LOMIRO-812326 format. One record per atom (N, C-alpha, C, O, CB): x, y, z. Coordinates in pm, whole numbers, plus 50000, padded with zeros to 5 digits. Glycine has a CB too. Layout:
BEGIN
XYZ ...
# end
This chain:
BEGIN
755603298457570 756573300757437 757283293457359 758113285657407 757403307057455 757093294657214 758523286557184 759463295157127 759303306057073 758403274257083 761093284657159 762083293457147 762163291756969 761743282856894 763533289257250 762853303956943 762983304356772 763653293656689 764883293056702 763763316456727 763343289056645 763583278156536 765333283956496 765743294456446 762163279356377 766013271556545 767863273856540 768183281456666 769403282756683 768553284756391 767463286556753 768153290156892 769033279756983 768773269357043 767033294256981 770253287856963 771603284556963 771673281057182 771453290457258 772753301756871 772013266057236 771843269657331 773843274157396 774813276157323 770783257757397 773773274257564 775083276057621 775493265557624 774933256257565 775253281657736 776763263857708 777183247857728 776193239557809 775393245157884 778613246457808 776203226957797 775673217957880 776303222058066 777443225758095 776203201757806 775553220658127 775833222758304 775653206758331 776623200058366 774413234858413 774593202058317 774013185758419 773413182758333 772743189258252 773003184558570 773663170258347 772673159358248 772253148458359 772963140458420 773673150058095 770673151158367 769993140458447 769003128658398 768713128158278 769293147258534 768583120958469 767773114258423 766503118458355 766033110458275 767613107858503 765913128958372 765103132958334 764733148158225 763873151858145 764763131258435 766173153558295 766033163458180 767643166058180 768413159058245 764923178458211 768123178558086 769293182158089 769493199858108 768653206358046 769843175857965 770493207558185 770483220958206 771523225158083 772383217558041 770943225058367 771343235458044 772243241657974 772273257157961 771303264257936 772153236157860 773493260957982 773483280857968 771973285957889 771223278257829 775163288157829 771803297957902 771143302757867 771353320357874 770603326457951 770273296157917 772283327457801 772613339857819 773513340257905 774503332957897 771693347257847 773323348757998 774603352558091 773953349258229 774503342058312 775183370358079 772373356858253 772233353658423 770973340158369 769963344958421 771393371958562 770663331958325 770353319358326 770573313358292 771633314258231 769803315958317 769533294858291 769923280858228 768393277758215 767363280958275 770993268658331 768813268658092 767613262858090 767253249458115 768003241758055 767243264857994 766443244258176 766383229758199 765613224858103 764493229858094 765883225658326 765953214558012 765223208757908 764983196857919 765753188157880 765703209957800 763813194557975 762933177458030 763363168857915 763713175657819 760803176958036 763443154757894 763023148757827 762063142957805 761503137557900 763443145257821 761523141857680 760023133057604 759643122857680 760133111557678 760203125257449 758463128257771 757953116357855 757873122357988 756863121358058 758923102857854 758603126758013 758503132558186 758053147658155 758223156158069 760323132458294 757353145858277 756123156058342 756573167558433 755813176758461 755063147358438 757613166758471 758253170158610 758653190658608 758923197658706 760073157758620 758553194258490 758333205658467 757473214258513 757583226358532 758243205758384 756263204358536 754983214858601 754973210558722 754083215858788 753373214258540 755593203158777 755793207158953 757003213958986 757163219359095 755883193659055 757823213858899 758913224758957 758643241258938 758803251459004 760363221658877 758063236458784 757203254858781 756333260658840 756053272658835 756553259158684 755543247458935 754683253159007 755413254259165 754873261059252 753333244758993 756133249959178 757193249259331 758133260959280 758383268659373 758293231059369 758643264059177 759383278259170 759103290359155 759863300059155 760023278959099 757123289259132 756543299959159 755903304559298 755553316059320 755763299759076 755803293259394 755213295159496 756433305259609 756263313659697 754693279559542 757493299559554 758833304059620 759573318259566 760583323459615 759883291859594 758783322759453 759343334659367 759563345359467 760533352859455 758323340059245 758723346659564 759593357759651 760343353059784 760823361759857 758583369559700 760403345259805 761493335659920 762953342359919 763483345260026 761763316859862 763483344359816 764643343159799 765533329659841 766743330759862 764983353559851 764933318659851 765833306459843 765023297059764 764363287959812 766253300159987 765133300059627 765213292959512 765473304759398 765323316959407 763863283659493 765963295259273 766133306059162 764723308959125 763703302859158 767043301159027 764903321759031 763143324958987 763273322258865 764263323758794 762363341059004 761883316758829 761333312358741 761373320858638 761013332158671 760293308858773 761743319558507 762023333658402 760393330758317 759353337458314 763953331758259 760813317158253 759573318058175 759483301058165 760333293758217 759693328058013 758213295858085 758323283258025 758233281157879 757343285757808 757433275958077 759123274657843 759723270857705 759083260557659 758363252757720 761133267457701 759503260957491 759243242557441 760253247957309 760023257657236 756983234057385 761403238657301 762773240157245 762913227257152 763463217657206 763963240957367 762553226057036 762583208756976 761743199757008 761753187457010 763683200757010 760603212657047 759213194057114 759333195757239 758253195157297 759773171957085 760403198157317 761083195457425 760383205757547 760713216857505 762673197657391 759723207657655 759553215957744 760523217657810 761103207157840 758703214057808 761213232257868 762103235457983 761463248057982 760763255357913 763783234557971 762253247158135 761923258058221 763563266258199 764643260458215 761383252058402 763373283858153 764233294458192 764353295258327 763293293958389 763833306558144 765403297058396 765583294458537 766773305958552 767583307458460 766013276958580 766823313558667 767463325558725 768893314658731 768843302758759 766633333758895 770023322058698 771243316958725 771683316858825 771633328458864 771993320458673 772203309658911 772473313259099 774203310159055 774523298359045 771453297559271 775073318859035 776513314459053 777263306659237 776703307159347 777323330959010 778363301659210 778453294259299 778273278359275 777933274259164 777663299359379 778523268959391 778813259659362 777663252959480 777143260659561 780353258059355 777283236559483 776303232759551 777223228859705 778443227359710 775443220359463 776453227959799 776633223559916 778013210359915 779143210759964 775083218759961 777393200959846 778453189159838 779533187359793 780383178759816 778173181259795 779473202159676 781093201759630 782283206959723 783463204259741 781253210559502 781003218759788 781663229459905 782283219359999 783353222060055 780433240359997 781513205260025 782663200560130 783253189060095 783913182060172 782203198060269 782973185959938 784263177259915 785853187059874 787033183659874 783793166059769 785273198159848 787033207159876 787433209760035 788593210660078 787023226559799 786333210860106 786453220460269 785433212060321 784283216560321 785993240560282 785733194960387 785303190360461 785053194060594 784143188960659 785713183660447 785993204660646 786003208960793 785083218560834 785043221660954 787213214160832 784073225460725 782923233060737 781743225560727 780673229460679 782893242860646 782013213960777 780763203160798 779653209760888 778543211160835 781303188260879 779763212560972 778743218561059 778493235461036 777583240661101 779243215561211 778953240160984 778433254060905 777713249560802 776633255560799 779563264060843 777823242260722 776953234660585 775853224560646 774803222360586 778123223860472 776153218760763 774533217160796 774123224760861 772923221960861 774043206760855 774313235160937 773283248260989 772513252960854 771283251860851 774293263561060 773123257460757 772893264460673 772273255360559 771693261660471 774023271860649 772303239260544 771023232460507 769993229660578 768953226760519 771203222560469 770023229760716 768603230960798 767813242160774 766603241160754 768773231260944 768643257160775 767713266460768 767453268560626 766523276560634 768083278260837 767603267060522 767273266060402 765963259960403 765003264760342 768233259460329 765893246260494 765123235060434 763893240760526 762723239860490 765743217060455 764273246460640 763143254260713 762173265360661 760943265760669 763733260260811 762713270960627 762533279360571 761363278660432 760333285260420 763763282060558 761863269760347 760773263760237 759633259160329 758623266060313 761393249760135 759503249860417 758633244960497 757823256260562 756663253160586 759283236460587 758203269160597 757793275360608 756323285860488 755523294760516 758863277060650 756683277560346 755813279760240 754393273260224 754313260960230 756513276660137 753363280260204 752393266160163 752243263960017 752273272359927 750793267260218 752073251560011 752293243559920 751433248559823 750503254659874 752173230459955 751423247959677 750553250559562 749193239259599 749493228359648 751493247159399 748053241859579 746683233259558 747023220359471 746803209059516 745443242559473 747553222359348 747593214959264 748973210859265 749233207059151 747073219659158 749923209959335 750963195659364 750323185659436 749493185159526 752333198459456 751083176159357 750523159959428 750273159359582 750823167959650 751753147159408 749623151759633 749933149659828 750973140759840 751223131059769 748553141659935 751473144459926 752423139059959 752833122159970 753643115159909 752443144960052 751753119260089 751113108660186 750373098960033 750243086960055 749653117860333 750123101859951 749623096659825 751053093159758 751363081259762 748623108159737 751763100159710 752753096959641 753123086659718 752543076259685 753663106759613 754123085159840 754383080859948 753623062059935 754293051959959 753723093260064 752503061959903 751243053159901 751933041359788 752323029659795 749593062859839 751833051659687 752333050759541 753583040759538 753563028659518 752773066159482 754363046759556 756293042659594 755933029359655 756203018559602 757423055159740 755233031359785 755653015959861 754613008459819 754183001859913 755753014960040 754033006659721 752962997459646 754152993059536 754092981359497 751323006759572 755123000859488 755672994359353 757362991159402 758312988959327 755493007159196 757342992059572 758762983559623 759022970759609 760062964259617 758982983759752 757702967559582 758402949359569 758442946059725 759342938559763 760462947059487 757792949659794 757962945159927 757302927059989 756312921759939 757162958060003 758012921760085 757052912560124 756372912260187 756632919260285 757212905460147 754902904260193 753442910160247 753512914860353 752742924260373 752362901760263 754472910660472 754502914960599 754712927560643 754412933460746 755222909060652 755512931560507 756312939360541 756112950260480 756882959860493 757362935460533 755032950560404 754192958760317 753052965160431 752862976860466 753462948460184 752412952960471 751212955660566 751672963960646 751052974260671 750622944660642 752932961060705 753342973460846 753832984060772 753642994260838 754712968960975 754382986460667 754313001560611 753403011760641 753203022760692 754173001660488 752702996660545 751063008760531 750523008360669 749693017460662 749463002360406 750463004660763 749833010560879 750873018260949 750573022861059 749203000160972 751683019760916 752383034660986 751973047360889 751603058360928 754373033860991 752113043460765 752073055160695 749823057760704 749263068560684 753103051260498 749333048560728 748233052960811 747953063360906 747023071460915 748023045060867 748793061560962 748973068261107 749683082061108 749903088161213 749843058461203 749923085161020 751273095861007 750063110860947 748913110060904 752943088260839 750813121560966 749463135860901 749453141560816 750463148560803 749193147660955 748423142560706 748433155060612 749143165060655 749533167460770 747183160760588 749393173760504 750063190360600 749723194760426 749363187760332 752573192360698 749963206860433 749743218460347 751063224160299 751153231060197 748953229260422 752303220260391 753443226360314 754403220660216 754753208960201 754183230660394 754753231360153 755923223960048 756923217360103 757503220860205 756693233259960 757183205760026 758333196460050 759273193059880 758753191659769 757503180160128 760483192759909 761063192859833 761143180259744 760923180259623 761913196959881 761463169759816 761213156859832 762353150859774 762273139059740 759963152659780 763633158559753 764903150759692 765893164059799 766613170559723 765103150659457 766003167459913 766423177059937 768003171960013 768043167560128 765323184860010 769143173359933 770093172259986 771223177459979 771023185059884 770173164859983 772553179660017 773683191859983 773983195159828 774633205159800 775193187560049 773463185759718 773903184559634 772673190359538 772703190559415 774453172159632 771393195759635 770403203459562 770593211559585 769763218359525 769303202859564 771553221359671 771283232959783 772563240559730 773593235059768 771293228059973 772773251959650 773413262359614 774033272059673 773223280759704 772873266559564 775393275459710 775853288559832 776373297659666 776863293759560 777753282960005 776113305459698 776583319859646 776483331259749 775413336359782 775693324359522 778113336159812 778143345559866 777243342159987 777443330760029 777893355659782 776223349760059 775413348660130 774313342560118 773593339960215 775283356460155 774023339059985 772753332459968 772743318859923 773393313459834 772013339359883 771863314260003 771293301159964 770003297659857 768923303159875 770923296160087 770193289559763 769433286359641 769063271659660 770003264059682 770283288959505 767913266759655 767593250459668 766843248159508 765713253059503 766273245959830 767263242459397 767503234459293 766513224359303 766153220359413 768833229359289 765963219359182 765703204559139 764323202859226 764083196659329 767093192259183 763493211159138 761943208159226 761353197959142 760433203559083 760703222459241 761423185259106 760623181159008 760123171259112 759133165859063 761253176358861 760323166959222 759493156659339 758613167159375 757593161259408 760443149359490 758453177359386 758313188959494 756913177159540 756763167059471 757943210459428 755803180459679 754693176259727 754253188459793 754833199159810 754803164059808 752793183459837 752353191859933 752063179760075 751403169260081 750893201159864 752823186560167 752833179960296 753323180360423 753733191660446 753103172360281 753423174460497 753923174660617 755413177760634 756213169160599 753613163060669 755983192760700 757443194960709 758503180260780 759733179160776 757533209660816 757663172260828 758473163160924 758523152760779 759723150360773 757543156361103 757993146860682 758003137960601 759153140660548 759923131360525 756993136760524 759583157260510 760303158660402 761373158560481 762253151260435 760083169660307 761743165460616 762963161360703 763313145960670 764213143860589 762613163160873 762673135460726 762573129460731 763633120860616 764723115360636 761513130960754 762943122060508 763723121260358 765143121260358 765903113060305 763393133260266 765393131060423 766573139160387 767503132460483 768543126760448 766433155860404 767073133460606 767633123260730 767983113460608 769093115260558 766323116260879 767223103860556 767173087860510 768693089460438 769693083060473 765623082260381 768623100860317 769803105360205 771033106160317 771853097160329 769463123260108 771023115860382 771933114960480 772733104860530 773923107460546 771463117860558 772403096160551 772683088460670 772933075060559 774023070260591 771283087660808 772523069360474 772323059160380 772353056560291 772543044660266 771813055960371 772103069060151 772283064160065 773233062359996 774163069860025 771763066360028 773403056159923 775043048859871 775583056959814 774853066159776 775193036559772 776953057959780 777673067959738 777533065759608 776493059359595 778963069159786 778183068059471 778123065859322 778913052659317 779703050859409 778803078659226 778833045059239 779063033859234 780723031559186 781463021859201 777993028659153 780893041859136 782383045659113 783293052959212 784323059759202 782413053659002 782713049959286 783563055959450 784363048059448 784283036559406 782873056059613 785593055759513 786833049759570 786553039059672 785403040959712 787683060459634 786983030559721 786943020659909 787373035959964 786463041360025 788673001859965 788513043159954 789123050860053 787973061460045 787663066560153 790753055860023 787363065159947 786893081059961 785313075660029 784653084460084 786813092559771 784653059860024 783413055060077 784123057060228 783143055960302 782813038160020 784593057960263 785363055960447 785293069760460 784803070860572 787333048760483 785453080460420 785893097660435 784003098160445 783493103560543 787073109260248 783293093160357 781823098160314 781323093160423 780483100260478 781063093160172 781573082860474 780803075860578 780893077460763 780263073060859 781153062060541 782513089860735 782633093060887 782273109860865 782093117460960 784423088660969 782223113560743 781803125860726 780073129360784 779623136260876 782043127860569 779303118460650 777963119960688 777363117160807 776193120460828 777363114460618 778043111060893 776973105861003 777323121661094 776363127361145 777473086561105 778653127361106 778423139661111 777783153461110 777513161561198 778683139361087 777623153160945 776493161860861 775083158660892 774193166960914 776603159560703 774953144160892 773663141560956 772803148261073 771723154061087 773813130760992 774113143561164 773773144361320 773193164761337 772183169661387 775753138861438 774423171261267 774523183161281 773333192061212 773003203761232 775763185661239 772903183961139 771633190761034 770443187861095 769523195861089 771493184460872 770273171361187 769613169961289 768893178661360 767713182261368 770203165961349 770033181361413 769903192161556 769903208361535 769843215861633 771303189561660 769973212761413 769893225261364 768543222561320 767943233061343 770963230261261 767663213461263 766763213861213 765253218161371 764253225161386 766903199061118 766093207961449 764823209261558 764943216361585 763873222361577 764463203361659 766113226061646 765953236561721 765183249361678 764763258561749 767103239161751 765113247461528 764453257661424 762563252261436 761743260761403 765353254461225 762223242661468 760833237861397 759933233761501 760383230661611 760983225261293 758783233561478 757803223461593 758403214361615 759193209161536 756443217261559 758073209161769 758573198261814 758133184261771 756983180561796 758453199461932 759073175461700 759153168261591 758783154061671 759393150161771 760643169761508 757613146861607 757383133961703 757093121761666 756843112361741 756443135261782 757123121661482 756843114561421 758173104061301 758183095361214 755843122961378 758993111961370 760353109261282 761073101461266 762033103261191 761113114161292 760833089461333 761113074061322 760243069661245 760833064661149 761063065961442 759103068761235 757363067761164 757723069761004 757673061660912 756013083761229 758013080561007 758103088460872 759663078060770 759753071960664 758603110460927 760753082160906 761573070160868 761543061560783 761983060060669 761633063860936 760643053160890 760223036460834 759413038660649 759553031060553 758563027760985 758773048960656 757913048260538 759013051560418 759183044960316 756533059560547 759753064060459 761023064360360 761433052860332 761103048660221 762193071060404 762283043760419 762903033560357 762433025360275 762993020760175 763323027460424 760963022460329 759873015560239 759853021160088 759903013159995 758353018060307 759763036060061 759543041459929 760783039859861 760943036359744 759083055859927 761773043159958 763163043659872 763333030259794 763663029259676 764553045759975 763013018759893 762843010659762 762503008759650 762952998259604 762553005659762 761603017259554 760893014459480 761693027159352 761173030359245 759303014659548 763213032959413 764013036559337 765063026859258 765843032759183 764493044959405 765153014859264 765683001959248 766973007559257 767323013159153 765302993159119 767913007859360 768763013659358 769782997359412 769562997259533 768533028559444 770302990259396 770662975659400 771542975459519 771192969159619 771412969659265 772672982159515 773402980959636 772822988059790 773432988259897 774732987059596 771562993259763 770982997959916 770072986659926 769742985560044 770093014559934 769482977059848 768432972359893 768442962460052 767482963760128 768002965259772 769412954660081 769692944260149 769402957060308 768512956760393 771472935260097 770612966860289 770272973260358 768812978660417 768312978860529 770862978760322 768392983160285 766692990960318 765832980060392 765062982660485 765632995560149 766082966860337 764942960960428 765462952360513 764802942260540 763842953760358 766602954160568 767582950760744 766792960160826 765952956060906 769692956560760 767092974760807 766322983960810 764472985260889 763952988360996 766472985260675 764122981260770 762502976660779 762162966860847 761032965160894 761882973160665 763232958460858 762462946660956 762862948061077 762402939161149 762702931360925 763702957261144 764572963861274 763702969061330 763662969961453 765722974261258 762472975361221 761552984861287 760592981361322 760022984961424 761232993861233 760062970261208 759152962061253 758882954061346 757752951461387 759012957561198 760022949061390 760572944461525 760222948061656 759772940961746 761702946761528 760622965661658 760982973161742 759622976861827 759422979961945 761722983961676 758602974561684 757502977961700 756092968261800 755042972761847 757352979961567 756682953261801 755872946461833 756042946961976 755302940462050 755892935161768 
# end
């Protein structure tokens, strides 16, 4: 659907690398993708698969505005879990349980057949990671030994992408969704919770607080997820693969840490 010329958007609610989010009436938002980015196809497919699950905003329509593709999505009131933790850090265990419960619910959903295969996406990212040849060979062998899957995987699941609205939890930002094994998606979240670098302008004192709180959040999330899932036997292997794939994102502050952990993983398999 083409929005009428001169359509007035609501206030800007968020700005990202691929898209901007605007208010759209009283009950919806418009996520407007930048030219050259095709994540709207993936996000729309994931939201349609989740339509009856109650764990993601409802997709209202796919539109074009000023030559850009956008998604009109249900507006979910409330704040994300990261903001909630910053305001009330003593709720870390409750947040971890809610984070795990919503992730488990996502992994109950069969992924649309047209979503990208997670292992293929990981292989491409590993090739783009600029790894030394010996580490590239090691990680490629680890990936070759990991399973396929047909579950919906978010691809960037962390507290900033999960909204709390009263008793409801809603998972947002599905542009990296894939079809794959739940254990792979779980491992990506563990990496983000444990080791993702805070934003560059985060003060040193805040970094120290984050470091302490994130260990507790990651361990509590992992315990809650394990209690609700089938036995997880390949988490370390998936973590190894994600360490390598993370390098393709070009986050300079993380590079030495990621390479150090990859070398340790290789050493531990010898």
